[in-house]
C-alpha positions in Angstrom: -230.8 73.8 -125.8 -227.5 75.1 -127.3 -224.5 74.7 -125.1 -222.4 77.9 -124.7 -218.9 77.1 -123.8 -217.2 78.9 -120.9 -214.1 81.1 -121.6 -212.0 78.4 -119.9 -213.4 75.8 -122.2 -212.7 77.8 -125.4 -209.2 78.7 -124.1 -208.4 75.0 -123.5 -209.8 74.0 -126.9 -207.8 76.6 -128.8 -204.3 76.6 -127.2 -202.4 73.8 -125.6 -199.4 76.3 -125.4 -201.0 79.2 -123.5 -203.8 77.5 -121.6 -201.7 76.2 -118.7 -199.7 79.4 -118.5 -202.8 81.6 -118.4 -204.7 79.5 -115.8 -201.7 79.8 -113.4 -201.8 83.6 -113.5 -203.4 85.4 -110.5 -206.5 87.5 -110.8 -207.0 90.0 -112.4 -204.1 89.6 -114.8 -205.4 86.2 -115.7 -208.7 87.7 -117.0 -206.8 90.4 -118.9 -204.5 87.9 -120.6 -207.4 85.5 -121.3 -209.4 88.4 -122.8 -206.4 89.3 -125.0 -205.7 85.8 -126.1 -209.3 84.9 -127.0 -209.9 88.2 -128.8 -206.8 87.8 -131.0 -207.5 84.2 -131.6 -211.0 85.2 -132.8 -209.3 87.4 -135.5 -206.7 84.8 -136.3 -209.5 82.3 -137.2 -210.8 84.8 -139.8 -207.4 85.2 -141.4 -206.8 81.4 -141.6 -210.4 80.5 -142.6 -210.4 78.0 -145.5 -213.9 78.5 -146.8 -214.4 82.3 -146.7 -213.5 84.3 -149.8 -210.5 86.5 -149.6 -212.6 89.6 -150.1 -214.9 88.5 -147.3 -212.0 88.0 -144.9 -210.5 91.4 -145.8 -213.8 93.1 -145.4 -214.5 91.5 -142.0 -211.0 92.2 -140.7 -211.0 95.9 -141.8 -214.6 96.4 -140.4 -213.6 94.9 -137.1 -210.4 97.0 -137.0 -212.4 100.2 -137.6 -215.0 99.3 -134.9 -212.4 98.4 -132.3 -210.6 101.7 -132.8 -213.8 103.5 -131.8 -214.7 104.3 -128.2 -216.7 101.5 -126.7 -220.2 102.3 -128.1 -222.0 99.0 -128.2 -221.5 95.7 -126.3 -222.4 93.7 -129.4 -221.0 95.8 -132.2 -218.5 93.1 -133.3 -221.2 90.4 -133.3 -223.3 92.6 -135.7 -220.3 92.7 -138.1 -219.8 88.9 -137.9 -223.5 87.9 -137.9 -223.9 87.3 -141.7 -221.2 84.7 -141.5 -222.1 83.2 -138.1 -222.7 79.7 -139.4 -219.3 79.6 -141.2 -217.2 81.0 -138.3 -216.1 79.1 -135.1 -217.5 79.9 -131.7 -214.3 81.7 -130.6 -214.8 84.2 -133.4 -218.5 84.7 -133.1 -218.1 85.5 -129.4 -215.4 88.3 -129.9 -217.6 90.7 -127.9 -217.7 88.3 -125.0 -213.9 88.1 -124.9 -213.5 91.8 -125.1 -215.9 92.1 -122.2 -213.7 89.9 -120.0 -211.0 92.5 -119.8 -210.8 94.1 -116.3 -211.2 97.8 -115.7 -208.1 99.6 -116.9 -207.3 97.1 -119.7 -210.2 97.3 -122.0 -208.6 100.1 -124.1 -205.3 98.2 -124.2 -206.9 95.0 -125.5 -209.2 96.8 -128.0 -206.3 98.9 -129.5 -204.1 95.8 -129.8 -207.0 93.8 -131.5 -207.8 96.7 -133.8 -204.2 97.0 -135.0 -203.8 93.3 -135.5 -207.1 93.0 -137.4 -206.0 95.8 -139.8 -202.6 94.2 -140.3 -204.1 90.8 -140.9 -206.4 92.3 -143.6 -203.3 93.6 -145.3 -201.6 90.2 -145.4 -204.7 88.4 -146.6 -205.0 90.9 -149.4 -201.4 90.3 -150.2 -201.8 86.5 -150.2 -199.2 86.3 -147.5 -196.5 87.0 -150.1 -193.1 87.1 -148.4 -190.5 88.7 -150.7 -187.8 89.5 -148.2 -186.6 89.1 -144.6 -188.2 92.6 -144.1 -191.5 91.2 -145.1 -191.0 88.2 -142.8 -190.3 90.6 -139.9 -193.4 92.6 -140.7 -195.6 89.5 -140.8 -194.2 87.9 -137.6 -194.6 91.3 -135.9 -198.2 91.5 -137.1 -199.3 88.1 -135.7 -197.0 87.6 -132.7 -194.4 90.4 -132.1 -197.3 92.8 -131.4 -198.6 90.3 -128.8 -195.3 90.7 -127.0 -195.9 94.4 -126.9 -199.5 93.8 -125.6 -198.2 91.5 -122.9 -195.7 94.2 -121.8 -198.5 96.7 -121.5 -200.5 94.3 -119.3 -197.6 93.4 -117.0 -197.0 97.1 -116.5 -200.7 97.6 -115.7 -200.9 94.8 -113.3 -197.9 95.4 -111.0 -195.6 97.9 -112.7 -193.3 95.3 -114.3 -191.2 96.9 -117.0 -189.7 95.3 -120.1 -187.9 96.3 -123.3 -190.2 96.5 -126.3 -187.6 95.2 -128.7 -187.2 92.1 -126.6 -190.9 91.7 -126.3 -191.2 91.8 -130.1 -188.5 89.2 -130.5 -190.2 87.0 -127.9 -193.4 86.9 -130.0 -191.4 86.5 -133.3 -189.5 83.6 -132.0 -192.7 81.7 -131.0 -194.3 82.5 -134.4 -191.2 81.4 -136.3 -191.3 78.0 -134.6 -195.1 77.8 -135.5 -194.3 78.5 -139.1 -191.7 75.7 -139.2 -194.0 73.3 -137.5 -196.9 74.1 -139.9 -194.8 74.4 -143.1 -196.4 71.4 -144.8 -199.9 72.6 -144.2 -199.1 76.1 -145.3 -197.5 74.9 -148.5 -200.6 72.7 -149.1 -202.8 75.8 -149.0 -200.4 77.7 -151.3 -198.7 79.9 -148.7 -194.9 80.1 -148.3 -193.5 82.1 -145.4 -189.9 81.5 -146.5 -188.3 84.5 -148.2 -186.9 83.7 -151.7 -183.7 81.7 -151.6 -184.1 80.7 -147.9 -183.6 77.1 -147.0 -184.9 75.4 -143.9 -181.5 76.1 -142.1 -182.0 79.8 -142.7 -185.4 79.8 -141.1 -184.1 77.7 -138.2 -181.5 80.4 -137.7 -184.1 83.1 -137.8 -186.1 81.3 -135.2 -183.1 80.7 -132.9 -182.0 84.4 -133.2 -185.4 85.6 -132.1 -185.7 83.0 -129.4 -182.4 84.1 -128.1 -183.5 87.8 -127.9 -186.8 86.5 -126.4 -184.7 85.0 -123.6 -183.7 88.5 -122.5 -187.4 89.4 -122.4 -188.2 86.4 -120.1 -185.1 86.7 -117.9 -185.7 90.4 -117.4 -188.8 89.7 -115.3 -188.6 89.1 -111.5 -188.1 85.4 -111.0 -191.3 83.7 -109.8 -193.5 86.8 -110.8 -196.5 86.4 -113.0 -194.8 87.7 -116.1 -191.8 85.4 -115.7 -194.0 82.4 -114.9 -196.3 83.0 -117.9 -193.7 83.7 -120.5 -191.1 81.0 -119.6 -193.5 78.1 -120.4 -194.2 79.0 -124.1 -190.5 80.0 -124.6 -189.3 76.6 -123.3 -191.9 74.8 -125.4 -190.7 76.7 -128.5 -187.1 75.6 -127.9 -188.2 72.0 -127.4 -190.3 72.0 -130.5 -187.5 73.5 -132.6 -185.2 70.7 -131.4 -187.8 68.1 -132.2 -188.3 69.5 -135.7 -184.5 69.6 -136.2 -184.5 65.8 -135.4 -187.1 65.2 -138.1 -190.0 64.8 -135.7 -193.3 66.5 -136.7 -194.2 67.6 -133.2 -193.7 67.1 -129.5 -195.4 64.3 -127.7 -198.3 65.2 -125.3 -196.2 64.0 -122.3 -193.3 66.3 -123.4 -195.7 69.3 -123.7 -197.1 68.5 -120.3 -193.7 68.1 -118.7 -192.7 71.6 -120.0 -196.0 73.5 -119.4 -197.5 71.8 -116.4 -194.9 69.8 -114.5 -197.0 69.9 -111.4 -199.8 67.9 -113.2 -197.2 65.5 -114.6 -196.0 64.8 -111.1 -199.6 64.4 -109.9 -200.2 61.9 -112.7 -197.1 60.0 -111.8 -198.2 59.9 -108.2 -201.7 58.8 -109.2 -200.2 55.9 -111.3 -198.5 54.6 -108.2 -201.5 55.1 -105.9 -203.4 52.0 -104.8 -207.1 51.4 -104.7 -209.1 49.0 -102.5 -210.4 45.9 -104.4 -213.8 44.7 -103.2 -216.6 42.2 -104.0 -220.2 43.0 -104.9 -221.0 43.4 -101.2 -218.2 46.0 -100.8 -216.1 43.6 -98.7 -212.3 44.2 -99.0 -210.5 41.5 -100.9 -207.2 43.2 -101.7 -205.5 46.2 -103.2 -203.9 47.1 -106.6 -202.3 50.0 -108.4 -205.0 52.4 -109.6 -204.0 52.3 -113.2 -203.8 48.5 -113.1 -207.3 48.2 -111.7 -208.6 50.4 -114.5 -206.8 48.4 -117.1 -208.1 45.0 -115.9 -211.6 46.3 -114.8 -211.2 45.0 -111.3 -214.0 46.1 -109.0 -212.8 48.7 -106.5 -214.1 51.1 -103.9 -214.9 54.7 -104.9 -217.0 57.7 -103.9 -218.9 60.6 -105.6 -219.7 63.8 -103.7 -222.6 66.0 -104.6 -222.6 69.5 -103.0 -225.8 71.7 -103.1 -226.3 75.3 -102.1 -229.3 77.0 -100.4 -231.0 77.5 -103.7 -231.0 73.8 -104.5 -228.3 74.2 -107.1 -225.6 71.5 -107.6 -221.9 72.4 -107.8 -220.3 70.9 -110.9 -216.7 70.7 -111.9 -215.2 70.1 -115.3 -212.2 67.8 -115.4 -208.9 69.0 -116.9 -207.6 67.8 -120.2 -204.7 66.1 -118.4 -206.8 63.6 -116.3 -206.1 60.0 -117.1 -209.7 59.4 -118.3 -212.9 61.3 -118.9 -210.8 64.3 -119.8 -212.6 67.7 -120.2 -216.0 66.4 -119.1 -218.4 67.9 -116.6 -219.1 65.9 -113.5 -220.4 66.1 -109.9 -218.6 68.1 -107.3 -215.7 65.7 -106.8 -214.9 61.9 -107.0 -212.1 59.7 -105.9 -210.9 56.4 -104.3 -210.1 55.7 -100.7 -206.6 54.5 -100.2 -205.9 51.2 -98.3 -206.5 51.9 -94.6 -208.6 55.0 -95.4 -212.4 55.3 -94.8 -214.9 56.7 -97.2 -215.4 59.6 -94.8 -211.7 60.4 -94.7 -211.1 60.0 -98.4 -214.1 62.1 -99.5 -213.0 65.0 -97.2 -209.5 64.7 -98.5 -210.5 64.9 -102.2 -213.1 67.6 -101.6 -210.3 69.8 -100.2 -207.7 68.8 -102.8 -210.0 69.3 -105.8 -212.4 72.1 -104.8 -210.6 73.8 -101.9 -213.3 73.7 -99.2 -214.6 71.5 -96.4 -218.3 70.5 -96.0 -220.1 68.0 -93.7 -221.0 65.0 -95.9 -223.8 62.5 -95.5 -223.7 59.1 -97.3 -226.9 58.4 -99.3 -226.3 55.0 -101.0 -223.8 52.8 -102.9 -224.1 51.1 -106.2 -222.0 49.1 -108.7 -221.4 50.1 -112.3 -219.0 49.2 -115.1 -218.2 51.0 -118.3 -215.4 51.1 -120.8 -213.5 54.4 -121.1 -211.0 55.9 -123.6 -207.4 54.5 -123.9 -208.5 51.0 -123.1 -209.5 51.8 -119.5 -212.4 50.2 -117.6 -214.2 51.9 -114.8 -215.7 49.2 -112.5 -216.6 50.7 -109.1 -218.6 50.2 -106.0 -219.5 53.8 -105.7 -220.5 55.4 -102.4 -222.5 58.6 -103.0 -222.4 61.4 -100.5 -224.1 64.8 -100.3 -223.3 68.0 -98.6 -224.1 71.7 -98.4 -221.9 74.7 -99.2 -222.4 78.4 -100.0 -220.1 80.6 -102.0 -217.3 80.0 -104.5 -214.9 77.1 -104.3 -211.2 77.4 -104.8 -210.4 74.6 -107.2 -207.0 73.1 -107.9 -206.3 74.1 -111.6 -204.4 70.8 -112.1 -207.6 68.9 -111.4 -210.5 71.2 -112.3 -210.6 73.5 -115.4 -214.0 75.1 -114.6 -216.9 74.9 -112.2 -220.5 76.2 -111.9 -223.6 76.1 -109.8 -226.6 74.9 -111.8 -230.2 74.1 -111.1 -231.3 70.5 -111.7 -234.0 71.1 -114.4 -231.5 73.0 -116.5 -228.8 70.4 -115.9 -231.0 67.4 -116.8 -232.2 69.1 -120.0 -228.6 69.7 -121.0 -227.7 66.1 -120.2 -230.5 64.9 -122.5 -229.1 67.0 -125.3 -225.4 66.7 -124.7 -224.8 63.5 -122.7 -221.3 63.2 -124.2 -220.3 66.3 -122.2 -220.8 64.6 -118.8 -219.1 61.7 -117.1 -220.8 58.3 -117.2 -221.0 57.8 -113.5 -222.5 61.3 -112.9 -225.2 60.7 -115.5 -225.9 57.3 -113.9 -226.2 58.6 -110.4 -228.0 61.9 -110.7 -231.5 60.6 -110.7 -230.7 58.2 -107.9 -229.4 61.1 -105.8 -232.7 63.0 -106.2 -234.7 59.9 -105.3 -232.5 59.1 -102.3 -232.8 62.6 -101.0 -236.6 62.4 -101.3 -236.8 59.0 -99.6 -234.6 60.1 -96.7 -236.5 63.5 -96.4 -233.2 65.4 -96.8 -233.6 68.5 -98.9 -231.1 69.7 -101.4 -230.8 73.0 -99.5 -229.7 71.4 -96.2 -228.0 68.3 -97.4 
């Protein structure tokens, strides 16, 4: 069974810059921006593809541009164009029709027109071998791949809540971000024979070009209402671009992961720092308390500690899964049961499981303890998970309201489908979840609890 990644998964895989900013947006502007980003990223992957012939790339980009300019005639028209090269292209490109379909009512034409224009411009630059002969060429190229994105964003802000912006500033905002990307990727670009520096330009000249556009981009960001969606979305990438430029100027190749997190997702950084100071309850093999230790320390030494795992079912017998964010301290980006955690010293399993269910998934449910078991496994980054795990089940209908700093995606899934996927893609699921799933089914049957009224 072939795994089809969710839009959130593809978004997280393709952009560490825009993923946190997009996920913080409210609905429906989040879906509009996500549709836009993934659609344009799909085209960008064709432009940058290292194996496709130039003529193939130009043909695909021009064909897609022509199709996207037409009124919406077929839901899979882009897929038909891409199908002959399906095996060579990444998932984000092959699923262009999916991304276009994400756009809310009122934005589909905006997104399609922007994608059509960008695809046509990309075809031009591929045909021209990205030859930059002057600053005017550089301006044209950076507008093609990024400045036009600023214009698209301005159209979306206006659609969402009437927020206005100056198009010249929007273009500079995109150009500034792209100029920093060009500086960051210069070695790789030169290796593939592409030089985005106009003749006679030195690195200092390009730094000035980036700074000038970032400065005008500041006017774009600062022109939005403070705390509004447009300001919150645009300020993160702008701050990251400035920090990256400073790092490059110091001779560093890129920003550290912690620096990126501090800029784009400070709430998660504070959560991680809080977690590192949090204590867990140390126990023996009979779950008797023998002490306490810092959570991170316990996971470094492999000390046995108390934990819990919550399984929530609905009336159809489906299990609610969550996918952990890429910023978790271990098992990052993996699918798991509804929620997990550790009771704090002085806190019972019942109290802790309700706390974490609310913190992670945004709802309350009556929970019943099924069983406990001990397991030990080595994780990434030298961590060891060694837990006395209390497993609880509950019942809930509807959609959760997950905390985006904890959970990147969620889904209801029937158990036969889930178990088949685990057999094929075990590495996409947390170790403790795979270990406990069969036991949960067996325990429910033994206690005569059904999965529809757990």
